[in-house]
C-alpha positions in Angstrom: -73.2 -26.5 -88.9 -76.9 -25.8 -89.5 -78.4 -25.2 -93.0 -80.0 -21.8 -93.6 -83.5 -23.4 -93.3 -82.6 -24.9 -89.9 -81.3 -21.6 -88.7 -84.5 -19.8 -89.7 -86.5 -22.4 -87.8 -84.3 -22.0 -84.7 -84.7 -18.2 -85.0 -88.5 -18.4 -85.3 -88.7 -20.8 -82.4 -86.6 -18.4 -80.2 -89.0 -15.6 -81.2 -92.0 -17.7 -80.2 -90.5 -18.6 -76.8 -89.9 -14.9 -76.2 -93.4 -14.0 -77.2 -92.2 -12.1 -80.3 -93.5 -12.3 -83.9 -91.5 -13.0 -87.1 -92.2 -9.6 -88.7 -91.4 -8.3 -92.1 -88.5 -6.3 -90.6 -87.1 -9.4 -88.8 -87.4 -11.3 -92.1 -85.5 -8.5 -93.9 -82.8 -8.4 -91.3 -82.4 -12.2 -91.3 -82.2 -12.3 -95.1 -79.7 -9.4 -95.2 -77.4 -11.1 -92.6 -77.5 -14.3 -94.7 -76.2 -12.3 -97.7 -73.2 -10.7 -95.9 -70.0 -12.6 -96.3 -67.8 -10.5 -94.1 -67.7 -9.1 -90.6 -70.2 -6.3 -89.9 -71.6 -4.2 -87.1 -75.2 -3.0 -86.5 -74.6 0.4 -88.1 -73.1 -1.1 -91.3 -76.1 -3.5 -91.5 -78.5 -0.5 -91.0 -76.7 1.4 -93.8 -77.4 -1.4 -96.2 -81.1 -1.0 -95.7 -80.9 2.8 -95.8 -79.0 2.7 -99.2 -81.8 0.6 -100.7 -84.5 2.9 -99.3 -85.9 0.2 -97.0 -87.7 1.6 -94.0 -86.1 -0.3 -91.1 -85.2 1.7 -88.1 -81.7 1.6 -86.7 -83.1 0.6 -83.3 -84.9 -2.4 -84.9 -81.5 -3.6 -86.3 -79.9 -3.1 -82.8 -82.7 -5.0 -81.1 -82.7 -7.9 -83.4 -78.9 -8.7 -83.6 -79.0 -10.1 -80.0 -81.8 -12.4 -81.1 -79.9 -13.6 -84.1 -76.9 -14.1 -81.9 -78.9 -16.1 -79.3 -80.4 -18.3 -82.1 -77.0 -19.0 -83.6 -77.5 -17.3 -86.9 -74.6 -14.9 -86.2 -71.7 -15.0 -83.8 -69.8 -12.1 -82.3 -66.6 -11.4 -84.2 -63.6 -9.1 -84.1 -63.4 -5.9 -86.0 -61.7 -2.6 -86.1 -63.3 -0.3 -83.6 -65.0 -0.6 -80.2 -68.5 -1.6 -81.5 -69.6 -5.2 -81.5 -68.9 -7.0 -84.8 -70.8 -10.0 -86.1 -70.5 -12.6 -88.8 -72.7 -15.4 -90.1 -72.0 -18.7 -88.4 -72.6 -20.7 -91.5 -69.9 -18.9 -93.5 -67.0 -20.7 -91.8 -68.6 -22.6 -89.0 -68.1 -21.6 -85.4 -64.7 -20.1 -84.6 -63.0 -17.6 -82.3 -60.6 -14.8 -82.8 -57.1 -13.5 -81.8 -56.7 -9.8 -82.3 -53.3 -8.2 -82.6 -53.0 -5.0 -80.6 -50.2 -3.8 -82.8 -51.5 -4.1 -86.4 -55.1 -5.1 -85.6 -54.7 -8.3 -87.6 -57.4 -10.8 -86.9 -56.5 -14.5 -86.7 -59.5 -16.9 -86.8 -59.2 -20.2 -85.0 -61.2 -23.2 -83.8 -60.3 -25.3 -80.8 -62.2 -28.5 -79.9 -60.5 -28.4 -76.5 -61.8 -24.9 -75.7 -65.3 -26.0 -76.8 -65.1 -29.1 -74.6 -63.9 -27.0 -71.6 -66.7 -24.6 -71.8 -69.2 -27.5 -72.1 -67.7 -29.1 -69.0 -67.8 -25.8 -67.1 -71.4 -25.2 -68.1 -72.3 -28.7 -66.8 -70.3 -28.2 -63.6 -72.1 -24.9 -62.7 -75.5 -26.0 -64.1 -75.3 -23.1 -66.6 -77.2 -23.1 -69.8 -74.8 -21.7 -72.4 -76.5 -19.9 -75.2 -73.5 -18.4 -77.0 -70.0 -17.3 -76.3 -67.5 -14.7 -77.5 -63.9 -15.7 -77.3 -61.5 -13.0 -78.4 -57.8 -13.2 -77.4 -55.8 -10.0 -77.5 -52.1 -9.8 -77.9 -49.4 -9.4 -80.5 -49.0 -11.3 -83.8 -45.6 -12.8 -84.7 -44.7 -9.8 -86.9 -45.5 -7.2 -84.2 -43.5 -9.1 -81.6 -40.2 -8.4 -83.3 
C-alpha cells in the first residue's frame, strides 16, 4: 500500500508521461479524493466542489477520475446505481467486491490467489496490466433463502 506522498508522485509521473500538467484543478480533485472515506461517483465528487463554490467543471472531474484510477489513487468500486463508483485505494488497500442482486449488499474481499492468476495471465499474454475491476454479482446468504 502506497503512502499519500507516493501516490501523488505516481499521479504526477503519469500526467508527465501523458503530456499533461498538474494543474490547480487536478490538485483539488486529488486532495478531495484523499478526503473521502466512502464510495463515490463522479457526480457526487463534483457536487462536493459545487457546494463549496469551487469552480471545477463536471467534465474536468470526469476526465480526471480515469487518470486517478490508472495511477492507483482510486480503484473502481461497487455502488447503488449504474454509474461507475470509486474509492481510495489507501483506505482499505486493494480489494474487490461481491454485489448481491437481491438486497444490493456489497461484500468486500481480497484474494491473493486471484491477484496471482491475473499476474500470470498478464505475463502469459504479454499484457501490461494497469488496473482491474473485479465485481462478482449473485445473491448473499440472506437473499438465497
